[in-house]
Short mmCIF file of the C-alpha atoms (twelve columns), coordinates in Angstrom:
data_MODEL
# 
_entry.id   MODEL 
# 
loop_
_atom_site.group_PDB 
_atom_site.id 
_atom_site.type_symbol 
_atom_site.label_atom_id 
_atom_site.label_alt_id 
_atom_site.label_comp_id 
_atom_site.label_asym_id 
_atom_site.label_seq_id 
_atom_site.Cartn_x 
_atom_site.Cartn_y 
_atom_site.Cartn_z 
_atom_site.pdbx_PDB_model_num 
ATOM 1   C CA . MET A 1   73.030 105.334 88.208  1 
ATOM 2   C CA . LYS A 2   69.388 104.100 87.792  1 
ATOM 3   C CA . LEU A 3   67.261 100.926 87.159  1 
ATOM 4   C CA . LYS A 4   65.343 100.840 84.013  1 
ATOM 5   C CA . TYR A 5   64.156 98.627  81.419  1 
ATOM 6   C CA . VAL A 6   65.731 98.627  78.004  1 
ATOM 7   C CA . GLY A 7   64.969 95.710  75.821  1 
ATOM 8   C CA . PRO A 8   66.513 92.984  74.634  1 
ATOM 9   C CA . LYS A 9   70.312 92.319  73.123  1 
ATOM 10  C CA . GLU A 10  71.071 94.722  70.132  1 
ATOM 11  C CA . MET A 11  72.895 93.799  66.754  1 
ATOM 12  C CA . ILE A 12  74.092 96.561  64.946  1 
ATOM 13  C CA . SER A 13  75.431 96.689  61.518  1 
ATOM 14  C CA . ILE A 14  76.109 99.163  58.534  1 
ATOM 15  C CA . HIS A 15  72.352 97.765  57.772  1 
ATOM 16  C CA . GLY A 16  70.714 99.054  60.682  1 
ATOM 17  C CA . ILE A 17  69.804 97.927  64.098  1 
ATOM 18  C CA . SER A 18  67.657 95.002  65.227  1 
ATOM 19  C CA . PHE A 19  67.333 92.815  68.483  1 
ATOM 20  C CA . LYS A 20  68.188 89.401  69.354  1 
ATOM 21  C CA . SER A 21  65.191 86.785  70.610  1 
ATOM 22  C CA . GLY A 22  66.043 85.106  73.529  1 
ATOM 23  C CA . LYS A 23  68.591 87.546  74.932  1 
ATOM 24  C CA . ASP A 24  66.501 89.435  77.505  1 
ATOM 25  C CA . ASP A 25  67.482 92.550  79.526  1 
ATOM 26  C CA . LYS A 26  68.876 91.322  82.842  1 
ATOM 27  C CA . TYR A 27  66.058 93.886  84.361  1 
ATOM 28  C CA . VAL A 28  63.318 91.431  84.239  1 
ATOM 29  C CA . TYR A 29  64.964 89.022  86.462  1 
ATOM 30  C CA . ILE A 30  65.359 91.550  89.467  1 
ATOM 31  C CA . ASN A 31  62.041 91.988  90.275  1 
ATOM 32  C CA . PRO A 32  62.290 87.530  90.816  1 
ATOM 33  C CA . ALA A 33  65.397 87.974  92.245  1 
ATOM 34  C CA . ILE A 34  64.952 90.222  95.271  1 
ATOM 35  C CA . GLU A 35  61.758 87.971  95.920  1 
ATOM 36  C CA . ILE A 36  63.862 85.783  96.743  1 
ATOM 37  C CA . TYR A 37  65.657 87.266  98.634  1 
ATOM 38  C CA . HIS A 38  62.996 88.720  100.855 1 
ATOM 39  C CA . ALA A 39  61.821 84.852  100.991 1 
ATOM 40  C CA . ILE A 40  65.339 83.661  102.739 1 
ATOM 41  C CA . HIS A 41  66.358 87.021  104.446 1 
ATOM 42  C CA . HIS A 42  65.199 86.657  107.925 1 
ATOM 43  C CA . ASP A 43  66.511 84.283  111.184 1 
ATOM 44  C CA . TYR A 44  65.955 81.023  110.888 1 
ATOM 45  C CA . GLU A 45  65.362 78.067  113.843 1 
ATOM 46  C CA . LYS A 46  66.579 74.415  113.172 1 
ATOM 47  C CA . ASP A 47  64.999 72.153  111.048 1 
ATOM 48  C CA . LYS A 48  62.113 74.289  110.350 1 
ATOM 49  C CA . VAL A 49  60.744 74.714  106.430 1 
ATOM 50  C CA . TYR A 50  59.418 78.389  105.858 1 
ATOM 51  C CA . THR A 51  57.863 79.645  103.438 1 
ATOM 52  C CA . HIS A 52  57.380 83.373  101.839 1 
ATOM 53  C CA . LEU A 53  53.952 84.556  99.893  1 
ATOM 54  C CA . ILE A 54  55.242 86.581  96.940  1 
ATOM 55  C CA . GLU A 55  54.274 90.237  97.421  1 
ATOM 56  C CA . LYS A 56  51.483 91.387  94.870  1 
ATOM 57  C CA . LYS A 57  52.924 94.858  95.227  1 
ATOM 58  C CA . VAL A 58  55.723 95.266  92.595  1 
ATOM 59  C CA . LEU A 59  58.626 97.322  93.597  1 
ATOM 60  C CA . THR A 60  59.222 100.522 91.469  1 
ATOM 61  C CA . ASP A 61  62.789 100.824 89.862  1 
ATOM 62  C CA . GLU A 62  63.717 103.488 92.739  1 
ATOM 63  C CA . GLU A 63  62.448 101.673 95.616  1 
ATOM 64  C CA . ILE A 64  64.575 98.081  94.114  1 
ATOM 65  C CA . LEU A 65  67.902 100.251 93.812  1 
ATOM 66  C CA . SER A 66  67.408 102.097 97.004  1 
ATOM 67  C CA . GLU A 67  67.196 98.429  98.536  1 
ATOM 68  C CA . ILE A 68  70.370 97.276  96.578  1 
ATOM 69  C CA . LEU A 69  72.117 100.116 97.624  1 
ATOM 70  C CA . ARG A 70  71.053 99.921  101.351 1 
ATOM 71  C CA . LEU A 71  71.940 96.055  101.338 1 
ATOM 72  C CA . LYS A 72  75.930 96.867  99.451  1 
ATOM 73  C CA . PRO A 73  76.534 100.630 99.473  1 
ATOM 74  C CA . ASN A 74  79.715 100.165 97.745  1 
ATOM 75  C CA . LEU A 75  77.136 99.229  94.318  1 
ATOM 76  C CA . GLN A 76  77.853 102.702 93.756  1 
ATOM 77  C CA . THR A 77  81.155 103.375 93.045  1 
ATOM 78  C CA . THR A 78  81.284 99.623  91.479  1 
ATOM 79  C CA . CYS A 79  78.769 100.727 88.705  1 
ATOM 80  C CA . ASP A 80  80.062 103.996 88.049  1 
ATOM 81  C CA . LYS A 81  83.971 102.668 87.586  1 
ATOM 82  C CA . GLU A 82  82.547 99.563  85.236  1 
ATOM 83  C CA . ILE A 83  80.353 101.952 83.003  1 
ATOM 84  C CA . THR A 84  82.978 104.802 82.666  1 
ATOM 85  C CA . GLN A 85  85.066 101.982 81.343  1 
ATOM 86  C CA . LEU A 86  82.569 101.005 79.141  1 
ATOM 87  C CA . GLU A 87  81.729 104.481 77.845  1 
ATOM 88  C CA . LEU A 88  85.530 104.527 76.902  1 
ATOM 89  C CA . LYS A 89  85.453 100.876 74.851  1 
ATOM 90  C CA . LEU A 90  81.984 102.211 73.094  1 
ATOM 91  C CA . ASP A 91  83.659 105.421 72.284  1 
ATOM 92  C CA . GLU A 92  86.377 103.865 70.987  1 
ATOM 93  C CA . GLU A 93  84.426 101.676 69.305  1 
ATOM 94  C CA . ILE A 94  82.304 104.405 67.239  1 
ATOM 95  C CA . GLU A 95  85.648 106.322 66.255  1 
ATOM 96  C CA . ASN A 96  87.527 102.875 65.140  1 
ATOM 97  C CA . VAL A 97  84.784 102.789 62.149  1 
ATOM 98  C CA . ASN A 98  86.950 105.200 60.571  1 
ATOM 99  C CA . HIS A 99  89.794 102.520 60.292  1 
ATOM 100 C CA . PHE A 100 87.084 100.162 58.335  1 
ATOM 101 C CA . LYS A 101 89.132 100.435 54.840  1 
ATOM 102 C CA . ASP A 102 86.120 97.746  53.843  1 
ATOM 103 C CA . LEU A 103 83.383 100.245 54.335  1 
ATOM 104 C CA . THR A 104 82.863 103.153 51.800  1 
ATOM 105 C CA . PRO A 105 83.152 106.880 53.665  1 
ATOM 106 C CA . ASP A 106 79.322 106.890 53.539  1 
ATOM 107 C CA . GLU A 107 78.520 102.918 55.150  1 
ATOM 108 C CA . GLN A 108 81.053 104.433 57.724  1 
ATOM 109 C CA . LYS A 109 79.122 107.344 58.465  1 
ATOM 110 C CA . ILE A 110 75.702 105.046 58.895  1 
ATOM 111 C CA . TYR A 111 77.687 102.227 61.199  1 
ATOM 112 C CA . LYS A 112 78.910 105.489 63.464  1 
ATOM 113 C CA . ASN A 113 75.382 106.938 63.577  1 
ATOM 114 C CA . ASN A 114 73.910 103.445 64.568  1 
ATOM 115 C CA . LEU A 115 76.361 102.799 67.306  1 
ATOM 116 C CA . ILE A 116 75.606 106.517 68.520  1 
ATOM 117 C CA . ILE A 117 72.011 105.664 68.467  1 
ATOM 118 C CA . MET A 118 72.768 102.704 70.354  1 
ATOM 119 C CA . LYS A 119 75.040 104.265 73.058  1 
ATOM 120 C CA . ASN A 120 72.505 104.915 76.063  1 
ATOM 121 C CA . TYR A 121 70.572 101.776 75.600  1 
ATOM 122 C CA . ARG A 122 74.077 99.666  75.790  1 
ATOM 123 C CA . ILE A 123 75.310 101.609 78.884  1 
ATOM 124 C CA . GLN A 124 71.469 101.063 80.503  1 
ATOM 125 C CA . ARG A 125 71.280 97.431  79.652  1 
ATOM 126 C CA . GLU A 126 74.860 96.634  81.419  1 
ATOM 127 C CA . THR A 127 74.092 98.433  83.951  1 
ATOM 128 C CA . ASN A 128 70.507 96.494  84.527  1 
ATOM 129 C CA . LYS A 129 73.268 93.584  83.950  1 
ATOM 130 C CA . ILE A 130 75.684 95.185  87.250  1 
ATOM 131 C CA . ILE A 131 72.842 95.488  89.676  1 
ATOM 132 C CA . TYR A 132 71.290 92.653  88.776  1 
ATOM 133 C CA . ASN A 133 74.615 90.581  89.303  1 
ATOM 134 C CA . HIS A 134 75.570 92.357  92.599  1 
ATOM 135 C CA . LEU A 135 71.694 91.687  94.138  1 
ATOM 136 C CA . ILE A 136 72.575 87.703  93.106  1 
ATOM 137 C CA . GLU A 137 75.983 88.047  95.048  1 
ATOM 138 C CA . ILE A 138 73.834 89.197  97.859  1 
ATOM 139 C CA . VAL A 139 71.504 86.043  97.395  1 
ATOM 140 C CA . VAL A 140 74.215 84.201  97.919  1 
ATOM 141 C CA . ASP A 141 76.025 85.739  100.754 1 
ATOM 142 C CA . ASP A 142 72.379 85.127  102.675 1 
ATOM 143 C CA . ILE A 143 72.105 81.414  101.358 1 
ATOM 144 C CA . ILE A 144 76.072 81.192  102.743 1 
ATOM 145 C CA . GLU A 145 75.212 82.505  105.823 1 
ATOM 146 C CA . HIS A 146 72.253 80.849  106.899 1 
ATOM 147 C CA . LYS A 147 73.756 77.376  105.616 1 
ATOM 148 C CA . LEU A 148 70.591 76.879  103.464 1 
ATOM 149 C CA . LYS A 149 70.383 73.709  102.060 1 
ATOM 150 C CA . ASN A 150 67.338 74.130  99.814  1 
ATOM 151 C CA . ILE A 151 64.857 77.053  98.162  1 
ATOM 152 C CA . SER A 152 62.073 76.272  95.993  1 
ATOM 153 C CA . ALA A 153 60.195 79.081  94.192  1 
ATOM 154 C CA . PRO A 154 57.029 78.970  91.672  1 
ATOM 155 C CA . PHE A 155 57.988 77.314  88.020  1 
ATOM 156 C CA . ASN A 156 58.132 79.700  85.376  1 
ATOM 157 C CA . GLU A 157 60.950 80.667  83.110  1 
ATOM 158 C CA . LYS A 158 61.830 84.148  85.192  1 
ATOM 159 C CA . PHE A 159 62.353 82.387  88.636  1 
ATOM 160 C CA . TRP A 160 64.352 79.788  86.683  1 
ATOM 161 C CA . HIS A 161 66.946 81.931  85.208  1 
ATOM 162 C CA . VAL A 162 67.689 83.561  88.388  1 
ATOM 163 C CA . PHE A 163 68.329 80.096  90.321  1 
ATOM 164 C CA . GLN A 164 70.572 79.123  87.384  1 
ATOM 165 C CA . THR A 165 72.417 82.442  87.798  1 
ATOM 166 C CA . ILE A 166 72.401 81.340  92.156  1 
ATOM 167 C CA . GLN A 167 73.837 78.052  90.981  1 
ATOM 168 C CA . GLY A 168 76.577 79.595  89.001  1 
ATOM 169 C CA . GLU A 169 77.755 82.047  91.616  1 
ATOM 170 C CA . LEU A 170 77.550 79.550  94.507  1 
ATOM 171 C CA . SER A 171 79.893 77.222  92.069  1 
ATOM 172 C CA . ASN A 172 82.595 80.226  91.871  1 
ATOM 173 C CA . HIS A 173 81.771 82.322  95.187  1 
ATOM 174 C CA . ASN A 174 84.713 84.211  96.435  1 
ATOM 175 C CA . LYS A 175 86.665 81.379  94.583  1 
ATOM 176 C CA . ARG A 176 85.128 78.602  96.339  1 
ATOM 177 C CA . SER A 177 83.355 76.397  94.877  1 
ATOM 178 C CA . ILE A 178 79.372 75.230  96.486  1 
ATOM 179 C CA . GLY A 179 78.084 72.475  94.554  1 
ATOM 180 C CA . SER A 180 73.930 72.607  93.559  1 
ATOM 181 C CA . LYS A 181 71.229 70.735  92.247  1 
ATOM 182 C CA . LEU A 182 68.684 72.469  89.983  1 
ATOM 183 C CA . ASP A 183 65.336 70.279  89.629  1 
ATOM 184 C CA . ILE A 184 61.702 71.001  88.431  1 
ATOM 185 C CA . ILE A 185 59.105 69.418  91.062  1 
ATOM 186 C CA . HIS A 186 56.581 67.807  89.322  1 
ATOM 187 C CA . GLU A 187 53.382 67.876  91.427  1 
ATOM 188 C CA . GLU A 188 50.975 70.499  91.358  1 
ATOM 189 C CA . PRO A 189 51.613 73.728  91.524  1 
ATOM 190 C CA . ILE A 190 55.111 73.065  89.792  1 
ATOM 191 C CA . SER A 191 58.031 74.422  91.444  1 
ATOM 192 C CA . ILE A 192 61.911 74.575  91.056  1 
ATOM 193 C CA . SER A 193 64.056 73.077  93.598  1 
ATOM 194 C CA . LEU A 194 67.824 74.232  94.501  1 
ATOM 195 C CA . LYS A 195 69.768 71.980  96.703  1 
ATOM 196 C CA . ILE A 196 72.663 73.213  98.529  1 
ATOM 197 C CA . ASN A 197 75.593 70.903  99.235  1 
ATOM 198 C CA . SER A 198 76.288 71.229  102.679 1 
ATOM 199 C CA . ILE A 199 78.206 74.381  103.769 1 
ATOM 200 C CA . GLY A 200 80.733 74.638  106.517 1 
ATOM 201 C CA . ARG A 201 82.075 77.332  108.450 1 
# 
């Protein structure tokens, strides 16, 4: 298992390979998510507001993955299982092209080749997604453990996406729904805020 940027969502057909605009690789959200984790992961005193300066140093892929594995040791096993299932699914998809009777033998060959070319791309993209989702689980566990009421971050597309994912995980965390509200704070500098409903014991 490795963390590595690949690119946006692929679209594969007999006509070639293209990429879907707006469907980013989850890899691009991992650094903002680890920043949020670093911002909230510490001891707390009651009724005190904490701030965190964003690190100028960007962690390497290996450093990020090492930290996530330290926080969630079972990630390696979970990822390996999910990727094995994905590989089987992709291999089956490639073989099933032989049964597409609406395609000529040459078209079948082209389509199969396109699927084969993109297999590793799709596997790495899914690996990035699995790592990102587990990192979000780690962040939400911290939010719940410390009963945080509000977290905020600079306004940008990446932090907004991460906050939306956190919000979704809170609402479905371990079959327990925790409500939250995501807002844009229109003050200089513009920021985003996630207000979390009261978390009981």
